[in-house]
MDAnalysis code that builds the backbone (N, CA, C; Angstrom):
import MDAnalysis as mda
import numpy as np

u = mda.Universe.empty(492, n_residues=164, atom_resindex=np.repeat(np.arange(164), 3), trajectory=True)
u.add_TopologyAttr("name", ["N", "CA", "C"] * 164)
u.add_TopologyAttr("resid", np.arange(1, 165))
u.add_TopologyAttr("resname", ["MET", "ALA", "CYS", "THR", "THR", "GLN", "CYS", "VAL", "PRO", "PHE", "ARG", "GLY", "THR", "PRO", "GLU", "GLN", "GLU", "ALA", "ALA", "LEU", "LYS", "GLN", "VAL", "ILE", "ALA", "ASP", "LEU", "LYS", "GLU", "THR", "GLN", "GLY", "ALA", "LEU", "MET", "PRO", "ILE", "MET", "GLN", "GLN", "ALA", "GLN", "ASN", "ILE", "TYR", "GLY", "TYR", "LEU", "PRO", "ILE", "GLU", "VAL", "GLN", "THR", "ILE", "ILE", "SER", "ASP", "GLU", "LEU", "GLY", "ILE", "PRO", "LEU", "GLU", "LYS", "ILE", "TYR", "GLY", "VAL", "ALA", "THR", "PHE", "TYR", "SER", "GLN", "PHE", "ALA", "LEU", "GLN", "PRO", "LYS", "GLY", "LYS", "TYR", "GLN", "ILE", "SER", "VAL", "CYS", "LEU", "GLY", "THR", "ALA", "CYS", "TYR", "VAL", "LYS", "GLY", "ALA", "GLY", "GLU", "VAL", "MET", "GLN", "GLU", "LEU", "GLU", "LYS", "GLN", "LEU", "GLY", "ILE", "ALA", "ASN", "GLY", "GLU", "CYS", "THR", "PRO", "ASP", "GLY", "LYS", "PHE", "SER", "LEU", "ASP", "SER", "CYS", "ARG", "CYS", "VAL", "GLY", "ALA", "CYS", "GLY", "LEU", "ALA", "PRO", "VAL", "MET", "MET", "ILE", "GLY", "GLU", "ASP", "VAL", "TYR", "GLY", "ARG", "LEU", "THR", "PRO", "ASP", "GLN", "ILE", "ALA", "GLY", "ILE", "LEU", "ALA", "LYS", "TYR", "GLU"])
u.atoms.positions = np.array([
    [-5.162, -0.554, -7.960],
    [-5.786, 0.760, -7.933],
    [-5.055, 1.654, -8.921],
    [-5.781, 2.294, -9.758],
    [-5.180, 3.250, -10.676],
    [-4.823, 4.506, -9.896],
    [-3.752, 5.142, -10.294],
    [-3.338, 6.365, -9.622],
    [-4.313, 7.477, -9.966],
    [-4.768, 8.174, -8.941],
    [-5.683, 9.287, -9.185],
    [-4.928, 10.601, -9.273],
    [-3.730, 10.637, -8.713],
    [-2.952, 11.873, -8.771],
    [-1.607, 11.585, -9.436],
    [-0.683, 11.006, -8.717],
    [0.640, 10.740, -9.252],
    [0.998, 9.285, -9.019],
    [1.691, 8.691, -9.979],
    [2.162, 7.318, -9.823],
    [3.656, 7.327, -9.545],
    [4.088, 6.376, -8.749],
    [5.499, 6.181, -8.518],
    [5.993, 5.285, -9.645],
    [7.018, 5.702, -10.391],
    [7.491, 4.871, -11.492],
    [8.071, 3.555, -10.993],
    [7.902, 2.503, -11.790],
    [8.443, 1.183, -11.458],
    [9.964, 1.232, -11.557],
    [10.629, 0.751, -10.514],
    [12.086, 0.780, -10.482],
    [12.665, -0.596, -10.174],
    [12.098, -1.618, -10.814],
    [12.608, -2.966, -10.605],
    [14.003, -3.117, -11.176],
    [14.792, -3.955, -10.524],
    [16.170, -4.189, -10.974],
    [16.270, -5.542, -11.660],
    [17.304, -5.737, -12.471],
    [17.526, -7.060, -13.074],
    [17.689, -8.152, -12.009],
    [18.282, -7.804, -10.876],
    [18.461, -8.777, -9.794],
    [17.111, -9.206, -9.213],
    [16.204, -8.240, -9.058],
    [14.864, -8.580, -8.559],
    [14.140, -9.481, -9.554],
    [14.231, -9.153, -10.833],
    [13.562, -9.977, -11.845],
    [14.135, -11.390, -11.857],
    [15.452, -11.515, -11.740],
    [16.077, -12.839, -11.700],
    [15.605, -13.619, -10.472],
    [15.502, -12.938, -9.331],
    [15.032, -13.601, -8.108],
    [13.594, -14.073, -8.276],
    [12.748, -13.234, -8.889],
    [11.348, -13.619, -9.117],
    [11.268, -14.808, -10.065],
    [12.023, -14.768, -11.135],
    [11.990, -15.887, -12.102],
    [12.490, -17.180, -11.471],
    [13.427, -17.080, -10.535],
    [13.901, -18.273, -9.832],
    [12.803, -18.834, -8.926],
    [12.097, -17.951, -8.224],
    [10.975, -18.381, -7.378],
    [9.928, -19.088, -8.238],
    [9.610, -18.486, -9.379],
    [8.609, -19.077, -10.275],
    [9.074, -20.435, -10.760],
    [10.340, -20.548, -11.171],
    [10.874, -21.824, -11.645],
    [10.807, -22.893, -10.554],
    [11.113, -22.492, -9.312],
    [11.096, -23.442, -8.190],
    [9.694, -23.924, -7.847],
    [8.688, -23.062, -8.019],
    [7.328, -23.389, -7.574],
    [6.358, -23.719, -8.708],
    [6.771, -23.504, -9.946],
    [5.891, -23.586, -11.110],
    [5.069, -24.878, -11.167],
    [5.674, -25.984, -10.846],
    [5.001, -27.286, -10.956],
    [4.217, -27.665, -9.699],
    [4.228, -26.815, -8.699],
    [3.534, -27.091, -7.445],
    [2.061, -26.694, -7.561],
    [1.176, -27.581, -7.112],
    [-0.255, -27.273, -7.104],
    [-0.498, -26.057, -6.215],
    [-1.298, -25.106, -6.683],
    [-1.622, -23.918, -5.896],
    [-0.457, -22.965, -5.737],
    [0.428, -22.912, -6.723],
    [1.652, -22.110, -6.619],
    [1.425, -20.610, -6.761],
    [0.302, -20.200, -7.326],
    [0.123, -18.782, -7.621],
    [0.246, -17.895, -6.380],
    [-0.461, -18.219, -5.321],
    [-0.401, -17.385, -4.101],
    [1.015, -17.311, -3.530],
    [1.702, -18.443, -3.338],
    [3.071, -18.347, -2.820],
    [4.002, -17.549, -3.742],
    [3.828, -17.677, -5.039],
    [4.649, -16.913, -5.983],
    [4.353, -15.421, -5.834],
    [3.078, -15.072, -5.740],
    [2.720, -13.656, -5.585],
    [3.221, -13.109, -4.260],
    [3.164, -13.912, -3.206],
    [3.678, -13.473, -1.906],
    [5.180, -13.233, -1.970],
    [5.893, -14.148, -2.627],
    [7.340, -13.983, -2.772],
    [7.671, -12.777, -3.655],
    [6.867, -12.572, -4.708],
    [7.075, -11.419, -5.586],
    [6.933, -10.127, -4.783],
    [5.920, -10.078, -3.921],
    [5.734, -8.879, -3.096],
    [6.893, -8.713, -2.113],
    [7.419, -9.819, -1.597],
    [8.586, -9.734, -0.715],
    [9.795, -9.172, -1.469],
    [9.943, -9.559, -2.723],
    [11.084, -9.113, -3.528],
    [10.966, -7.636, -3.885],
    [9.785, -7.222, -4.340],
    [9.595, -5.858, -4.840],
    [8.975, -4.900, -3.824],
    [8.307, -5.430, -2.811],
    [7.625, -4.590, -1.829],
    [6.177, -4.317, -2.186],
    [5.789, -4.638, -3.410],
    [4.417, -4.476, -3.897],
    [4.309, -5.215, -5.228],
    [3.103, -5.226, -5.836],
    [2.887, -5.971, -7.077],
    [2.429, -5.052, -8.209],
    [3.345, -4.287, -8.768],
    [2.968, -3.427, -9.896],
    [2.631, -4.275, -11.119],
    [2.021, -3.669, -12.106],
    [1.603, -4.390, -13.314],
    [2.791, -5.074, -13.988],
    [3.969, -4.477, -13.915],
    [5.157, -5.074, -14.525],
    [5.477, -6.429, -13.898],
    [5.333, -6.530, -12.591],
    [5.602, -7.780, -11.880],
    [4.486, -8.790, -12.164],
    [3.250, -8.325, -12.170],
    [2.132, -9.204, -12.496],
    [2.305, -9.793, -13.904],
    [2.810, -8.984, -14.822],
    [3.017, -9.436, -16.201],
    [4.087, -10.528, -16.258],
    [5.164, -10.382, -15.496],
    [6.203, -11.422, -15.453],
    [5.598, -12.723, -14.955],
    [4.820, -12.654, -13.888],
    [4.188, -13.859, -13.333],
    [3.258, -14.479, -14.368],
    [2.456, -13.650, -15.007],
    [1.528, -14.116, -16.038],
    [2.270, -14.822, -17.160],
    [3.305, -14.178, -17.674],
    [4.070, -14.741, -18.790],
    [4.757, -16.043, -18.404],
    [5.373, -16.066, -17.237],
    [6.135, -17.246, -16.814],
    [5.238, -18.445, -16.489],
    [4.048, -18.171, -15.956],
    [3.139, -19.264, -15.579],
    [2.134, -19.603, -16.674],
    [2.011, -18.723, -17.676],
    [1.015, -18.956, -18.717],
    [-0.405, -18.776, -18.198],
    [-0.562, -17.891, -17.206],
    [-1.862, -17.582, -16.617],
    [-2.254, -16.190, -17.105],
    [-3.518, -15.992, -17.485],
    [-3.923, -14.659, -17.964],
    [-3.650, -13.574, -16.916],
    [-3.193, -12.430, -17.395],
    [-2.902, -11.293, -16.521],
    [-4.125, -10.912, -15.695],
    [-5.308, -11.043, -16.281],
    [-6.544, -10.701, -15.560],
    [-6.700, -11.532, -14.290],
    [-6.280, -12.800, -14.335],
    [-6.385, -13.656, -13.153],
    [-5.402, -13.198, -12.079],
    [-4.185, -12.867, -12.482],
    [-3.181, -12.385, -11.530],
    [-3.701, -11.108, -10.861],
    [-4.202, -10.189, -11.672],
    [-4.729, -8.925, -11.157],
    [-5.908, -9.177, -10.226],
    [-6.773, -10.113, -10.594],
    [-7.932, -10.446, -9.759],
    [-7.514, -10.933, -8.380],
    [-6.506, -11.782, -8.329],
    [-6.003, -12.272, -7.043],
    [-5.364, -11.120, -6.257],
    [-4.579, -10.303, -6.958],
    [-3.876, -9.193, -6.289],
    [-4.846, -8.181, -5.697],
    [-5.981, -7.968, -6.352],
    [-6.943, -6.986, -5.838],
    [-7.938, -7.594, -4.860],
    [-8.105, -8.905, -4.878],
    [-9.044, -9.546, -3.964],
    [-8.477, -9.651, -2.550],
    [-7.225, -10.020, -2.437],
    [-6.609, -10.240, -1.127],
    [-5.936, -8.974, -0.617],
    [-6.291, -8.574, 0.605],
    [-5.769, -7.326, 1.158],
    [-4.279, -7.385, 1.471],
    [-3.698, -8.564, 1.507],
    [-2.261, -8.678, 1.784],
    [-1.402, -8.148, 0.639],
    [-2.005, -8.019, -0.547],
    [-1.242, -7.554, -1.703],
    [-1.436, -6.060, -1.922],
    [-0.348, -5.378, -2.254],
    [-0.381, -3.940, -2.526],
    [-0.013, -3.701, -3.984],
    [-0.798, -2.871, -4.662],
    [-0.511, -2.533, -6.056],
    [0.324, -1.272, -6.166],
    [0.439, -0.541, -5.078],
    [1.267, 0.660, -5.031],
    [2.334, 0.436, -3.957],
    [3.514, 1.019, -4.150],
    [4.553, 0.851, -3.131],
    [4.167, 1.537, -1.830],
    [4.751, 1.081, -0.761],
    [4.543, 1.714, 0.541],
    [5.702, 2.666, 0.799],
    [5.397, 3.771, 1.442],
    [6.408, 4.779, 1.710],
    [7.283, 4.427, 2.898],
    [8.342, 5.187, 3.048],
    [9.214, 5.043, 4.214],
    [8.389, 5.228, 5.478],
    [7.454, 6.193, 5.426],
    [6.543, 6.435, 6.538],
    [5.135, 6.054, 6.079],
    [4.599, 4.996, 6.677],
    [3.277, 4.516, 6.309],
    [2.237, 5.138, 7.243],
    [1.353, 5.929, 6.643],
    [0.311, 6.610, 7.405],
    [-0.980, 5.808, 7.279],
    [-1.599, 5.542, 8.403],
    [-2.861, 4.829, 8.432],
    [-3.870, 5.658, 9.217],
    [-4.974, 5.988, 8.581],
    [-6.021, 6.789, 9.219],
    [-7.200, 5.877, 9.525],
    [-7.614, 5.861, 10.773],
    [-8.764, 5.053, 11.157],
    [-10.043, 5.729, 10.664],
    [-10.815, 4.975, 9.887],
    [-12.114, 5.458, 9.435],
    [-13.237, 4.615, 10.022],
    [-12.941, 3.948, 11.154],
    [-13.974, 3.209, 11.865],
    [-15.019, 4.174, 12.412],
    [-16.111, 3.646, 12.900],
    [-17.250, 4.464, 13.298],
    [-16.884, 5.576, 14.276],
    [-16.215, 5.232, 15.384],
    [-15.895, 6.241, 16.397],
    [-15.031, 7.354, 15.811],
    [-14.026, 6.977, 15.036],
    [-13.139, 7.989, 14.443],
    [-13.867, 8.798, 13.374],
    [-14.671, 8.114, 12.584],
    [-15.342, 8.808, 11.487],
    [-16.300, 9.889, 12.011],
    [-17.093, 9.542, 13.042],
    [-18.049, 10.530, 13.552],
    [-17.351, 11.692, 14.264],
    [-16.099, 11.494, 14.654],
    [-15.335, 12.568, 15.314],
    [-14.477, 13.358, 14.330],
    [-14.588, 13.078, 13.004],
    [-13.901, 13.906, 12.019],
    [-12.754, 13.279, 11.267],
    [-12.641, 11.958, 11.282],
    [-11.534, 11.310, 10.571],
    [-11.583, 11.553, 9.063],
    [-12.774, 11.716, 8.509],
    [-12.889, 11.992, 7.073],
    [-12.193, 13.289, 6.701],
    [-12.350, 14.302, 7.524],
    [-11.703, 15.590, 7.278],
    [-10.183, 15.489, 7.469],
    [-9.751, 14.680, 8.428],
    [-8.314, 14.444, 8.633],
    [-7.735, 13.773, 7.389],
    [-8.447, 12.768, 6.868],
    [-7.989, 12.070, 5.668],
    [-7.914, 13.033, 4.482],
    [-8.917, 13.870, 4.318],
    [-8.905, 14.839, 3.218],
    [-7.709, 15.785, 3.329],
    [-7.392, 16.217, 4.532],
    [-6.254, 17.122, 4.733],
    [-4.941, 16.413, 4.408],
    [-4.823, 15.155, 4.805],
    [-3.613, 14.386, 4.473],
    [-3.468, 14.249, 2.955],
    [-4.567, 13.928, 2.279],
    [-4.523, 13.800, 0.818],
    [-4.093, 15.121, 0.182],
    [-4.605, 16.219, 0.704],
    [-4.262, 17.553, 0.186],
    [-2.791, 17.873, 0.446],
    [-2.331, 17.664, 1.665],
    [-0.944, 17.986, 2.042],
    [0.070, 17.125, 1.280],
    [-0.262, 15.837, 1.125],
    [0.678, 14.906, 0.490],
    [0.535, 14.856, -1.030],
    [-0.617, 15.300, -1.537],
    [-0.848, 15.255, -2.978],
    [-1.104, 13.860, -3.498],
    [-1.607, 12.981, -2.638],
    [-1.924, 11.603, -3.032],
    [-3.293, 11.228, -2.492],
    [-3.825, 10.137, -3.007],
    [-5.107, 9.616, -2.540],
    [-4.879, 8.395, -1.651],
    [-5.936, 7.975, -0.993],
    [-5.919, 6.768, -0.169],
    [-5.368, 5.611, -0.998],
    [-4.399, 4.887, -0.448],
    [-3.812, 3.747, -1.136],
    [-2.598, 4.074, -1.985],
    [-2.204, 5.338, -2.011],
    [-1.077, 5.739, -2.851],
    [0.158, 6.090, -2.030],
    [1.243, 6.320, -2.758],
    [2.535, 6.669, -2.173],
    [3.036, 7.937, -2.861],
    [3.688, 8.806, -2.093],
    [4.234, 10.023, -2.704],
    [5.332, 9.637, -3.696],
    [5.503, 10.423, -4.758],
    [6.508, 10.082, -5.772],
    [7.925, 9.927, -5.235],
    [8.244, 10.614, -4.135],
    [9.584, 10.483, -3.556],
    [9.712, 9.255, -2.655],
    [8.610, 8.506, -2.486],
    [8.645, 7.295, -1.674],
    [8.668, 7.545, -0.176],
    [8.456, 8.785, 0.239],
    [8.541, 9.105, 1.661],
    [7.290, 8.686, 2.435],
    [6.099, 8.982, 1.900],
    [4.855, 8.698, 2.616],
    [3.922, 7.837, 1.775],
    [3.244, 6.911, 2.425],
    [2.106, 6.235, 1.808],
    [0.923, 6.453, 2.740],
    [-0.267, 6.450, 2.150],
    [-1.482, 6.775, 2.893],
    [-2.522, 5.690, 2.697],
    [-3.007, 5.145, 3.789],
    [-4.039, 4.112, 3.750],
    [-5.052, 4.359, 4.854],
    [-6.275, 3.953, 4.592],
    [-7.295, 3.980, 5.641],
    [-7.383, 2.592, 6.257],
    [-7.893, 2.538, 7.467],
    [-8.150, 1.264, 8.122],
    [-9.463, 1.386, 8.884],
    [-9.933, 0.305, 9.423],
    [-11.231, 0.311, 10.096],
    [-11.150, 0.526, 11.594],
    [-10.088, 0.118, 12.256],
    [-9.994, 0.346, 13.702],
    [-8.570, 0.080, 14.154],
    [-8.039, 0.982, 14.967],
    [-6.708, 0.766, 15.539],
    [-6.805, 0.457, 17.035],
    [-8.016, 0.367, 17.548],
    [-8.204, 0.018, 18.953],
    [-7.972, 1.164, 19.911],
    [-8.089, 2.380, 19.420],
    [-7.888, 3.552, 20.279],
    [-9.087, 4.489, 20.150],
    [-10.282, 3.922, 20.255],
    [-11.513, 4.680, 20.029],
    [-11.647, 5.882, 20.965],
    [-11.083, 5.787, 22.156],
    [-11.157, 6.890, 23.103],
    [-10.343, 8.106, 22.670],
    [-9.456, 7.907, 21.689],
    [-8.623, 8.997, 21.177],
    [-9.111, 9.505, 19.821],
    [-10.282, 9.085, 19.412],
    [-10.799, 9.400, 18.075],
    [-10.829, 10.896, 17.801],
    [-10.518, 11.278, 16.556],
    [-10.018, 10.453, 15.449],
    [-8.511, 10.194, 15.572],
    [-8.101, 9.033, 15.066],
    [-6.740, 8.549, 15.251],
    [-6.070, 8.262, 13.908],
    [-4.773, 8.560, 13.838],
    [-3.953, 8.092, 12.721],
    [-2.651, 7.566, 13.292],
    [-2.035, 6.686, 12.528],
    [-0.731, 6.159, 12.904],
    [0.248, 6.464, 11.780],
    [1.461, 6.797, 12.154],
    [2.561, 6.902, 11.204],
    [3.595, 5.928, 11.730],
    [3.709, 4.804, 11.047],
    [4.523, 3.709, 11.575],
    [3.901, 3.241, 12.873],
    [4.670, 3.284, 13.940],
    [4.172, 2.874, 15.260],
    [3.694, 4.064, 16.093],
    [3.867, 5.276, 15.577],
    [3.460, 6.474, 16.319],
    [1.957, 6.702, 16.176],
    [1.282, 6.875, 17.301],
    [-0.168, 7.076, 17.307],
    [-0.472, 8.539, 17.609],
    [-1.343, 9.118, 16.790],
    [-1.781, 10.505, 16.991],
    [-3.287, 10.488, 17.168],
    [-3.761, 11.024, 18.296],
    [-5.179, 11.002, 18.589],
    [-5.768, 12.384, 18.783],
    [-7.100, 12.394, 18.825],
    [-7.877, 13.632, 18.963],
    [-7.428, 14.658, 17.924],
    [-7.307, 14.168, 16.690],
    [-6.778, 14.980, 15.602],
    [-7.779, 15.970, 15.039],
    [-7.239, 17.058, 14.561],
    [-8.001, 18.018, 13.763],
    [-7.180, 18.271, 12.505],
    [-7.828, 18.638, 11.411],
    [-7.087, 18.864, 10.160],
    [-5.954, 19.881, 10.293],
    [-6.105, 20.877, 11.153],
    [-5.059, 21.899, 11.266],
    [-3.788, 21.386, 11.950],
    [-3.803, 20.189, 12.503],
    [-2.616, 19.607, 13.130],
    [-1.747, 18.834, 12.131],
    [-2.293, 18.516, 10.989],
    [-1.628, 17.605, 10.048],
    [-0.276, 18.138, 9.568],
    [-0.201, 19.385, 9.151],
    [1.062, 19.935, 8.639],
    [2.180, 19.815, 9.671],
    [1.886, 20.136, 10.910],
    [2.896, 20.047, 11.970],
    [3.352, 18.624, 12.221],
    [2.423, 17.690, 12.170],
    [2.779, 16.280, 12.380],
    [3.651, 15.794, 11.233],
    [3.269, 16.079, 9.998],
    [4.052, 15.649, 8.846],
    [5.458, 16.247, 8.870],
    [5.583, 17.461, 9.363],
    [6.891, 18.124, 9.421],
    [7.886, 17.353, 10.275],
    [7.403, 16.616, 11.261],
    [8.286, 15.814, 12.120],
    [9.000, 14.734, 11.333],
    [8.446, 14.338, 10.180],
    [9.000, 13.242, 9.395],
    [9.766, 13.729, 8.174],
    [9.903, 15.035, 8.044],
    [10.630, 15.596, 6.882],
    [12.080, 15.484, 7.086],
])
């Protein structure tokens, strides 16, 4: 996903790159190695930025477009880093009809990021989901393991302040 507001700069270390290259060297000759390599790369970096995809592409001799295609097809892969506090807003039917869209808009406004992004300081990431299994509390969001229900947009600032 391209950043619509602000991007978090890539901060990979030489140690991370060495670890990734070792994983690639160990798995390179294995049939179907791309997925395990990408999974390990995400474990090393926490996400798969273009810089990491390029290393995989170069080391395996696979076009970058293929790496990107796999990274965007499978939901297990993240192209943006996740924040210290991961916010998930349910946009399933029950939550949506009770105002989850407005809650999401307020979060985007307060945090200055869009769905799928992370704040530049790495504190918050924002993602939508389809159901958290708490339809009776709609609309619902989670911050880590904390569940907030029956939300209204005017509650968002106070909730976020708890994590400052």
